[in-house]
C-alpha positions in Angstrom: 5.0 26.7 1.8 5.7 26.3 -1.9 4.5 23.3 -3.8 7.1 20.9 -5.3 7.0 18.4 -8.1 6.8 15.7 -5.5 3.9 17.3 -3.7 1.9 17.8 -6.9 2.5 14.3 -8.2 3.7 11.5 -6.0 1.9 12.8 -2.9 -1.3 13.0 -4.9 -0.7 9.5 -6.4 -0.2 8.0 -3.0 -3.3 9.7 -1.5 -5.7 8.7 -4.3 -4.2 5.2 -4.7 -4.9 4.7 -1.0 -8.4 5.9 -1.5 -8.8 3.6 -4.6 -7.8 0.7 -2.4 -10.3 1.6 0.2 -13.0 1.9 -2.5 -12.0 -1.6 -3.7 -12.3 -3.0 -0.2 -15.8 -1.5 0.0 -16.6 -3.1 -3.3 -15.3 -6.5 -2.1 -17.4 -6.2 1.1 -20.5 -5.2 -0.9 -20.2 -8.1 -3.3 -19.6 -10.5 -0.4 -22.6 -9.3 1.6 -24.8 -9.6 -1.5 -23.6 -13.0 -2.5 -22.1 -11.7 -5.8 -19.0 -12.8 -7.5 -16.4 -10.1 -6.9 -14.3 -11.2 -9.9 -17.2 -10.1 -12.2 -16.2 -6.5 -11.4 -13.1 -6.8 -13.6 -15.1 -6.9 -16.8 -17.6 -4.2 -15.9 -17.7 -1.0 -18.0 -19.6 2.3 -17.6 -20.7 1.9 -21.2 -19.9 -0.5 -24.0 -17.2 1.5 -25.7 -15.2 2.2 -22.5 -12.4 0.0 -21.2 -13.3 -2.4 -18.3 -12.6 -2.0 -14.6 -9.4 -4.1 -14.8 -8.0 -1.6 -17.4 -8.9 1.3 -15.1 -7.0 -0.2 -12.2 -4.0 -1.0 -14.5 -4.1 2.6 -15.7 -4.1 4.0 -12.2 -0.9 2.2 -11.7 0.5 3.1 -15.1 -0.3 6.8 -14.8 1.2 7.1 -11.3 4.1 4.7 -10.8 4.6 4.1 -14.5 4.7 7.9 -15.1 7.5 8.4 -12.6 9.4 5.4 -14.1 8.7 6.9 -17.6 10.2 10.2 -16.6 13.3 8.5 -15.2 13.7 6.5 -18.5 12.8 9.5 -20.7 10.0 7.6 -22.4 6.4 6.5 -21.8 4.0 4.3 -23.7 0.5 2.8 -23.0 0.4 0.0 -20.6 0.5 -3.6 -21.8 -2.6 -5.6 -21.2 -2.9 -7.6 -17.9 -2.6 -11.4 -18.0 -4.6 -11.7 -14.8 -7.6 -9.6 -14.0 -9.2 -11.2 -10.9 -10.1 -8.8 -8.2 -7.5 -9.9 -5.7 -4.8 -9.5 -8.3 -6.0 -6.0 -9.1 -5.9 -5.1 -5.3 -2.4 -6.5 -5.1 -1.4 -4.5 -8.2 -2.4 -1.2 -6.5 -0.9 -2.2 -3.1 2.4 -2.9 -4.8 2.2 0.4 -6.6 1.6 2.2 -3.4 4.6 0.5 -1.8 6.8 1.6 -4.7 5.4 5.1 -4.7 6.1 5.5 -1.0 9.7 4.6 -1.6 10.3 7.7 -3.7 11.8 10.7 -1.9 10.9 14.3 -2.5 14.6 15.0 -3.5 14.6 12.1 -6.0 11.4 13.3 -7.7 12.2 17.0 -7.6 15.5 16.3 -9.3 13.6 15.1 -12.4 12.4 18.6 -13.2 12.9 19.7 -16.8 13.9 16.3 -18.2 12.7 15.3 -21.7 10.0 12.7 -21.9 8.7 11.1 -25.1 5.3 9.6 -25.2 5.2 6.9 -27.9 2.3 4.9 -29.2 3.6 3.0 -32.3 4.8 5.7 -34.7 2.9 8.4 -32.9 5.1 10.5 -30.6 4.6 13.5 -28.4 7.6 15.3 -26.9 7.2 16.6 -23.3 9.3 17.9 -20.5 8.7 16.5 -17.1 6.3 19.2 -15.9 4.3 19.2 -19.1 4.0 15.4 -19.2 2.9 15.2 -15.6 0.6 18.2 -15.5 -1.1 17.8 -18.9 -0.9 14.0 -19.5 -0.2 11.9 -16.5 -2.2 13.6 -13.8 -5.3 14.0 -16.0 -5.2 10.4 -17.0 -4.6 9.3 -13.4 -7.7 11.2 -12.2 -9.8 10.0 -15.2 -9.0 6.3 -14.5 -9.4 6.6 -10.7 -12.7 8.3 -11.2 -13.9 5.7 -13.8 -13.0 2.8 -11.4 -14.9 4.5 -8.6 -17.9 5.2 -11.0 -18.0 1.5 -12.1 -18.3 0.3 -8.5 -20.8 3.0 -7.7 -22.8 2.0 -10.7 -22.9 -1.6 -9.4 -24.4 -0.5 -6.2 -21.4 -0.2 -3.9 -22.3 2.4 -1.3 -19.7 5.0 -2.0 -19.6 8.8 -1.6 -17.4 11.6 -2.7 -15.3 11.3 0.5 -14.4 7.8 -0.5 -13.0 9.1 -3.7 -11.1 12.0 -2.2 -9.2 10.0 0.4 -7.3 11.6 3.3 -7.6 15.4 3.2 -4.6 17.6 3.7 -5.9 19.7 6.5 -4.0 22.5 8.2 -2.3 21.4 11.3 -2.0 23.5 14.5 
């Protein structure tokens, strides 16, 4: 079997977004069992100069669903700040992202191969093609923010392990 653009990106985004949602559910349960305010998670950071948990969740969405939308449009920029950062909203944000990611077909994504994509941040611009953008920018950012969200909950005592982060394994069938 050869890997396709869809397999490397959208299938990965789906698998790890599902895992991130399960990690969030464990966070919710942990906070509830310990009489802690689950909404306080939104402002947590690994260290003072890093973005908060709410930014990490928004970035998971942005570097998965937003990346695919960016390729289709030919342009990608940093995400706008969230107006709402309570925990339930963040869970819904990832759930909605997952629904939209699941709606993409392999043919639809594979047809985007070779397109021009411009990353823009103000006057700063970086030209990419689809594969370069996804492999060197989108996927690394997606993994970084997914890992950081996991790490913030782990740091706050949520009982998580590596298997929680990895999600459903793609095991050989038959």
